[in-house]
Every structure is written in C-alpha cells, then in structure tokens.
C-alpha positions in Angstrom: 12.2 9.9 -6.3 11.2 12.9 -4.3 10.8 13.2 -0.5 7.0 12.9 -1.0 7.2 9.7 -3.1 7.1 6.3 -1.5 10.3 4.2 -1.9 9.9 1.2 -4.1 10.7 -1.2 -1.2 9.1 -0.6 2.1 10.6 -3.8 3.6 8.9 -6.9 4.9 5.3 -6.8 6.2 5.1 -6.3 10.0 2.4 -6.7 12.7 0.9 -3.6 14.3 2.5 -4.7 17.5 6.0 -3.9 16.2 5.2 -0.9 14.1 7.4 2.0 15.3 6.3 5.6 15.9 7.9 7.8 13.3 7.4 5.3 10.5 6.6 7.1 7.2 3.0 6.8 5.9 2.1 7.0 2.2 -1.2 6.9 0.4 -1.9 4.6 -2.5 -0.5 7.1 -5.0 2.8 7.1 -3.3 2.5 10.5 -1.8 3.8 10.9 1.7 0.9 11.5 4.1 2.9 11.9 7.3 4.4 9.7 10.0 3.0 7.3 12.5 2.4 9.1 15.8 0.7 6.2 17.6 -0.8 2.7 17.0 -4.3 2.6 18.5 -5.0 -0.9 19.6 -6.5 -3.1 22.4 -3.6 -5.3 23.3 -5.6 -7.5 25.7 -8.0 -8.4 22.9 -5.4 -8.2 20.2 -7.4 -5.8 18.1 -5.8 -3.2 15.8 -8.1 -0.1 15.6 -5.9 2.2 13.5 -3.2 4.8 13.4 -2.8 8.3 14.6 -0.8 10.0 11.9 1.1 13.3 12.2 0.5 15.2 8.9 1.3 18.6 7.6 -2.3 19.5 8.4 -2.3 18.2 12.0 -3.2 14.8 13.4 -5.4 12.5 11.5 -6.8 9.0 12.3 -6.6 6.1 9.8 -9.0 3.4 10.9 -7.8 -0.1 10.4 -10.1 -0.5 7.4 -8.2 2.4 5.7 -4.7 0.8 6.3 -3.6 -1.2 3.3 -0.3 -2.4 4.6 2.2 -2.2 7.5 5.8 -2.6 6.5 9.3 -2.2 8.2 9.9 1.1 6.5 6.5 2.5 5.7 2.7 2.2 5.9 0.3 2.4 3.0 -3.1 4.0 3.6 -6.1 3.8 1.2 -6.8 7.6 1.0 -4.9 10.9 1.1 -4.3 12.2 4.6 -6.7 15.1 4.0 -9.6 12.7 3.7 -8.9 11.1 7.1 -10.9 12.2 10.1 -9.3 14.3 12.9 -9.2 12.8 16.4 -11.8 14.6 18.5 -13.0 14.8 22.1 -16.6 14.9 20.7 -16.7 13.3 17.2 -19.4 14.8 15.1 -22.7 13.0 14.8 -22.0 13.2 11.0 -19.6 10.2 11.6 -22.3 7.5 11.3 -20.1 4.6 12.4 -20.3 4.4 16.2 -17.1 2.3 16.3 -15.3 5.1 14.4 -16.6 7.7 16.8 -15.3 5.7 19.7 -11.8 5.3 18.2 -11.6 9.0 17.2 -12.3 9.8 20.9 -9.7 7.2 22.0 -7.2 8.8 19.6 -8.0 12.2 21.0 -7.5 11.0 24.6 -4.1 9.5 23.7 -3.1 12.8 22.1 -4.0 15.0 25.1 -2.6 12.7 27.8 0.6 13.9 29.5 3.7 12.4 28.0 
C-alpha cells in the first residue's frame, strides 16, 4: 500500500459531529484526496452540509451528497478531489444548485475567518 492508497480498514463509521479535522480523505478508487479541514454543518438543525477538504490543489468542498462514508480513520468521497468545487465568495452562476452555491459561500467564509 502506498501513501496515496486507502488503508483496508478505516475503522468504525462515525457521525459528522465527531469527525476530526486532519482525517484522511480518499476517493472511491482509494486514492488519497486530502484531509478534512472543516466539517460544514448547521448544528442547531442537525444538518450536515459537507466537508472542506485540504488537497494538493487547494481547498475543495465535498457536498454531503458526494460523501460516501465517514469513518474513524478516513472519509470516502464519490469523486476525485479535482472534480469537487472550490469554496468561493461568489460561486459561479454555472453552479445551478442554489443550495450548493450557498454552502460554497459558507465554506469560503469559514476559510477566510480569523483563526
């Protein structure tokens, strides 16, 4: 197994509420996509919106619909990281899904806030 290949056992499934920043992210092929930078959610309404992922090509946003599994030692996403949208202050009108535009903007706002 290489550094870019998912381990066979990612551990037990976990809820988004306990997923840790820095957790490895893999696509369905087992290729390492990056690491979890931030879980984007609405805790008051208990809604998981997706993940901000730190990749070799910058930050990407994996909407909840593109997250196949959350585990103790890794996350599986449905597509390669390069196919995920970038968080943006002004998401393109080409993103037809208004909900996705809103979450891309929320991801951007989280990224630029003082830490």
